C-alpha positions in Angstrom: 85.9 106.0 90.6 89.5 104.9 90.5 91.2 102.8 93.1 94.9 103.1 94.0 97.0 100.0 94.0 100.5 100.1 95.7 103.0 97.3 95.4 105.6 96.4 97.9 108.3 98.4 96.3 106.0 101.4 96.0 105.0 101.3 99.6 108.7 101.1 100.7 109.5 104.0 98.4 106.7 106.2 99.7 107.0 105.4 103.4 110.5 105.7 104.7 110.9 104.9 108.4 111.7 108.5 109.4 108.4 109.6 107.9 106.4 106.7 109.3 107.5 107.3 112.9 105.5 110.6 113.3 102.6 109.1 111.4 102.5 106.3 114.0 102.8 108.8 116.8 99.7 110.5 115.4 97.8 107.2 115.2 98.6 106.3 118.9 97.5 109.8 120.1 94.3 109.5 118.1 93.6 106.1 119.8 94.3 107.5 123.2 92.0 110.5 122.5 89.1 108.2 121.5 89.3 109.2 117.8 89.8 105.7 116.6 87.4 102.7 116.7 89.6 99.6 117.2 88.0 96.1 117.5 90.1 93.1 118.4 91.5 91.3 115.4 89.9 88.1 114.2 92.2 85.1 113.7 91.2 82.2 111.4 93.1 79.0 112.2 91.9 76.2 109.9 93.0 72.7 111.1 96.0 71.5 109.1 96.6 74.8 107.4 100.1 76.1 106.8 99.3 79.3 108.6 96.6 81.6 109.9 94.7 84.6 108.5 94.2 87.7 110.5 91.5 90.3 109.9 92.2 93.7 111.4 89.5 96.4 110.9 89.6 99.9 112.2 88.0 103.3 111.8 89.5 106.8 112.2 87.6 110.0 112.7 88.7 113.6 112.0 90.2 115.3 109.1 91.5 112.1 107.5 88.5 109.9 108.5 88.5 106.5 106.8 87.7 102.8 107.3 90.5 100.3 107.1 90.9 96.6 106.9 94.1 94.6 106.9 93.7 91.0 105.7 96.9 89.2 106.3 98.1 85.6 106.2 100.9 84.7 108.6 102.9 81.7 107.2 105.7 80.5 109.5 107.3 78.5 106.8 107.8 81.4 104.4 111.2 82.6 105.7 112.7 79.3 104.7 111.4 80.0 101.2 112.9 83.4 101.1 109.5 85.1 101.6 108.1 87.4 104.3 105.9 85.5 106.8 103.3 88.2 106.5 101.3 88.3 103.2 98.2 90.2 102.4 96.6 93.6 101.7 95.6 96.7 103.5 92.3 98.1 102.2 91.3 101.8 102.6 87.7 102.8 102.3 86.0 106.2 102.1 84.4 107.3 105.4 81.7 109.1 103.4 80.7 106.6 100.7 82.4 103.4 101.7 84.1 103.2 98.3 87.4 101.3 98.1 90.0 104.0 97.8 93.1 101.8 97.8 94.7 98.4 98.1 98.2 98.2 99.3 100.9 95.6 100.0 100.4 94.5 103.6 103.8 92.9 104.0 105.6 96.3 103.4 103.2 98.3 105.5 103.4 95.8 108.4 107.2 95.8 108.3 107.5 99.6 108.3 104.7 100.6 110.7 105.7 97.9 113.2 109.3 99.2 113.4 108.0 102.8 113.4 105.8 102.1 116.5 108.9 100.6 118.2 110.7 103.8 117.2 108.0 105.8 118.9 108.3 103.6 122.0 112.1 103.8 122.0 112.0 107.6 121.6 109.6 107.9 124.6 111.1 105.3 126.9 114.7 104.6 126.3 117.5 106.6 128.0 118.7 109.5 126.0 122.2 108.1 126.0 121.2 104.6 124.9 123.4 103.5 122.0 124.3 99.8 122.4 121.7 97.9 120.4 120.9 94.2 120.4 118.7 92.7 117.7 117.4 89.1 118.2 116.3 87.8 114.8 117.6 88.5 111.3 114.5 88.7 109.2 112.3 91.5 107.7 111.5 93.0 111.1 115.1 93.0 112.2 116.0 95.1 109.1 113.2 97.7 109.6 113.9 97.9 113.3 117.6 98.6 112.8 116.5 101.6 110.7 113.9 102.7 113.3 116.3 102.5 116.2 119.0 104.5 114.4 116.3 107.1 113.6 115.6 107.9 117.3 118.9 107.2 119.0 122.6 107.6 118.2 123.6 104.0 117.9 127.2 103.2 118.7 127.2 99.5 118.0 124.7 96.7 117.2 125.0 93.0 117.9 122.7 90.5 116.0 121.8 87.0 117.1 119.7 84.5 115.2 118.8 80.9 115.6 120.9 80.3 112.5 124.3 82.1 112.9 124.6 82.3 109.1 121.5 84.4 109.0 123.0 86.8 111.6 126.2 87.0 109.6 124.4 87.6 106.3 122.3 90.3 108.0 125.4 92.0 109.3 127.2 92.0 106.0 124.1 93.3 104.2 123.2 96.1 106.6 126.8 97.4 107.1 126.5 99.1 103.8 123.8 101.4 105.1 124.9 102.3 108.6 128.1 103.8 109.9 128.2 102.0 113.3 129.6 98.4 113.7 127.1 95.6 113.2 128.4 92.4 114.7 126.9 88.9 114.4 127.1 86.8 117.6 126.3 83.1 118.2 124.0 83.5 121.2 121.3 85.8 122.6 123.2 86.1 125.8 126.2 87.6 124.0 124.0 89.9 122.0 122.5 91.3 125.2 125.7 91.9 127.0 125.7 95.6 128.1 122.9 96.4 125.6 120.7 99.3 126.5 118.4 98.9 123.5 117.0 95.4 122.8 114.7 94.3 119.9 113.3 90.8 119.8 111.8 90.0 116.3 111.7 86.3 116.1 109.3 83.4 115.5 110.1 81.9 118.9 107.3 80.3 120.9 109.4 79.9 124.1 111.5 82.5 125.9 114.7 83.4 124.2 115.5 86.3 126.6 116.2 85.8 130.3 116.2 88.4 133.0 119.8 87.8 134.1 121.0 88.9 130.7 119.4 92.3 130.8 121.3 95.4 132.0 119.8 98.0 134.4 118.2 100.8 132.5 117.7 98.8 129.2 114.7 99.3 127.0 113.1 96.3 125.2 110.9 96.3 122.1 109.3 92.8 122.2 107.9 92.3 118.7 107.8 88.7 117.5 105.3 86.7 119.5 101.7 87.7 118.8 99.5 84.9 120.1 98.4 84.0 123.7 100.6 80.9 123.8 103.9 82.2 122.4 106.4 84.5 124.0 110.0 85.8 123.6 110.8 86.9 127.1 110.6 84.9 130.3 108.3 85.8 133.2 111.1 87.2 135.3 111.8 89.7 132.6 108.2 90.8 132.5 108.1 91.1 136.3 111.3 93.2 136.4 110.2 95.5 133.6 107.8 98.5 133.5 105.5 97.4 130.7 104.0 99.6 128.0 101.7 98.5 125.1 100.0 99.8 122.0 96.6 98.8 123.3 95.6 97.2 126.6 92.6 95.3 125.3 94.8 93.6 122.6 97.5 92.8 125.1 95.3 91.1 127.7 93.6 89.0 125.0 96.5 88.2 122.6 100.0 88.7 124.1 101.6 85.5 125.4 104.5 87.5 126.9 102.0 89.1 129.2 99.4 86.3 129.6 101.8 83.5 130.4 103.6 85.6 133.0 100.2 86.5 134.5 99.2 82.8 134.6 102.4 81.9 136.3 101.8 84.6 139.0 104.9 86.6 138.1 102.8 89.7 137.4 99.4 91.1 138.4 96.7 92.2 136.1 97.6 95.9 136.7 101.3 95.4 135.6 100.8 97.4 132.4 101.7 101.0 133.2 100.4 102.6 130.1 99.5 102.6 126.4 102.0 104.5 124.3 99.3 107.0 123.4 98.7 107.7 127.1 102.4 108.6 127.5 102.4 110.7 124.4 99.4 112.8 125.7 100.9 113.1 129.1 98.1 111.1 130.8 100.5 108.6 132.2 104.2 108.6 132.9 106.9 106.9 130.9 110.4 106.1 132.2 110.9 107.4 135.8 114.5 106.5 136.5 117.8 105.7 134.7 118.0 102.2 136.1 114.4 101.3 135.3 113.9 98.5 132.7 111.2 99.5 130.2 109.5 97.1 127.9 107.2 97.8 125.0 105.1 94.8 124.1 104.2 95.2 120.4 101.2 93.5 118.9 100.3 95.8 116.1 96.8 97.1 115.7 94.6 98.0 112.8 94.6 101.7 113.3 98.3 101.7 112.7 97.8 100.1 109.3 94.9 102.4 108.5 96.8 105.6 109.4 99.8 104.4 107.3 97.5 103.6 104.4 95.7 106.9 104.6 99.0 108.8 104.6 100.2 106.7 101.6 97.0 107.4 99.7 97.4 111.2 100.1 101.1 111.0 99.3 100.6 108.9 96.2 98.0 111.4 94.9 100.5 114.2 95.5 103.3 112.6 93.6 101.2 110.6 91.1 102.6 107.3 92.3 101.1 103.8 92.1 98.5 102.3 89.7 95.0 103.8 89.5 92.4 101.4 88.2 88.6 101.6 87.6 86.8 99.5 90.2 
């Protein structure tokens, strides 16, 4: 048989954010409906290594049944080298024979599907009139999230803050070409959050960069960057003041420092998570309940999101004859 290989540019070309958002909605509904098998990820942390490796398996039943595995290295030093911190591959396997159907660039899939899930969360949870966006971070995820936020809300302005102001300024100058609303670099997180009703944190921070007193009533937060039990981007008071939604509870209570540290400090109780996004999509649990409520989506990323994106890419590549097909 032939196996499909998709490069970073090919993934980006085949999976625009406005197409990926409904694909991720389907993935989250499938998870809530029990149609996906989703083990916890395995993280390999060799002593002295420059980064870690994550193994993220999953299985999807139904019409597009398949096995998936994302093998990805997270290398914190990469952005300083001009490279994405996430490097690896998403592998797609036949549910019938186990044959390798495709190998795809994981950096591109991770960037697009992560922002698309935040797009699903924002569409579900943010106020309809939300239009003042703050993005904390100026890397790969900041770029994809700007596109995702503008796909689900009418953005009126965006402020961007980064640990390095030059990065925020470069981001703003680059992205202004593609968006009609003002994109303004600012020199502090506090300034970025002033009057913001949509907030994205997409940083490599280990300690809180967002404080409760900076957040306006009725804001919606997508907390994306921290993905280990000992790192977080928002303080415990923010977690306590927010109604929290997640992609998957099991992942959150095992892996999310934003949740776990606030729990350890006694700021929140174990039942503080209102719902998984899929439960809101299916109507099993409520989303936002008032205009002044602060909603927070804690994003971790799960394997079924990568699998669903890869399966969609595989079908689309066959339809348009894209990618490289090799004997395997």
